N, C-alpha and C positions, 0 to 999 in steps of 0.2 A: 344798702344794696346788695347785702350778703345773700346769696342765693339766686341773683338774678344773672341772666346772660349778659355777657361782656359784648359792647357794641364791636362791630367789624373793625379791623385796623383802618386808620385814615378818617373816621367819624369822630364826631363830638357831639354829646347829648348834654343839654342842660334842662333840668326839671326843678321845680320849686320842691323844697322840703316840705313833706306832710305835717310835721308836728312841732315846728317851730321856724323862725324867719331864717330864710336861708335858701341855699341851692345844692343840688346834687349835679355834680360834673361828673362825667363819663367818657371815655374814649382818650381822644389825643388832642391837646390845645396846644395849637401853634400859631404862627403869624397869620394864617388864613382864616383862623378862627377868633382872633384878637377883637375885631369888631362887635362878633356875636357875644362874646364874653362880656365886654364893656357895655352893651345894651342891656344884658341881664343884670349886672352888678347896679346899673343906673336905675333899674326898676324896683330895685329893694327899698323897703321903707327904712331908710338909714339917716333921718334928718335928725333924730334926737339920739339919746344915749341908748344903749342896749347892746345886744351881741346879734352878729350876723354869723352862721354856721354855715360851712362848706363841707359836704359829704363827698370825699374824694376817694372813696373805696374804690370806684370804677375807673378812676383816671389812671390810665397807663403812662402817660407823658404830658409834661407841660414845659413850654420853651420859655426862654427870657422874655419875649413880648407879651406873653399872657401872664408870666409872674409880674411883670412892671404893672400890668392892670391891676392886679391884686394889691400891690404896694400903693399904686395911686389911689384906689379905693380908700384905703386906711388914711391918705393924706387928706382927701377930701370930706372925710367924715372922722375927725379925730377923736369924737367922744365914742365912737362904736369900736366894740371889741370884734375882730375878725379870727374866727376860730375855724382853723383848719383839721378835720377830722380824718386820718388814715392817708396822709399826704404820700405821693409818690416820691421815690428817692430824689428825682429830677428836681423837685421845687424845693426839697431840703437842702440841695447841693447849691442851687441857684440863690437862694436868700442867704444862705450862709457864707458865699463868696462875695455876691454882689450888694447885698441888702442885709448886712449884719445887724443894723439897728431897726429893722422894720417892726412894725407894730402889729405882727401876726402871731397867734398862739397855734401850737401844734399839739393834737392829741392823738393817741392811737399809736399804733405800731405801723410803719411803712413797711413795703416789700423789703426783703433782705437785699442788702448791697452786696453780699457775697456770691460768688458763682456757684453754679450747681456743682455737685460732688464730683461729677465726671471731669469737668474743666479744673477743678482743684488737684486732681491727681496727676495731671500731665507734668514731665518735669520741665523745669525751667530751662531756656535755652542759655547757653553761656554767656557772658557779657561781651559786649563788642570790642574788639581790639583796635586800639588806635594804630595809626602809621608808625609813629615813634616805638610803641611797645611791639609791634611787628618786627621792625629793624632790630631791637635788642635780642629778640629771641630767634631770629633766623640765623641758620648755620652759616659762618664766614667760610669763603673759599681763600686757599692762601695766595698771596699776591705772586704775581708773575714777575720776574725779574725783566727789567727794562729791556728793550730790543728782541725779547724772546717771544714767541708765538707759540701756540698749540697747534699742531698738525703737522706742519712740514718747516 
């Protein structure tokens, strides 16, 4: 997918890989596109052993629902190797947190997780102050003797 135009935000595109068994996924994969992803995965010839490749170069985002579809595919076809190329950071985070034992392989470099340089140079805000800490640092007023009031 290198050199191709990215789909518009909010779109999801699935195409077969031209040179091997698998799919090209581009755009944004979320709950609204889960059934489409399920149908595309179900149409793959994964009845025997072998490899299924996913070119995710153009995939900007994938949510938990679509990640679960990928994990379910590996469960339905245990003899198949599911290899994700150039995964978005969201897929890597979701699988690391929710599916650490997932039988997916990741190759290539994902998009960077670090913010752009302009965002990194902003100073960090001071840490929040708790009420107890604010009480300890607030200047104390001297106590007034009993029966005496300021003013008159």
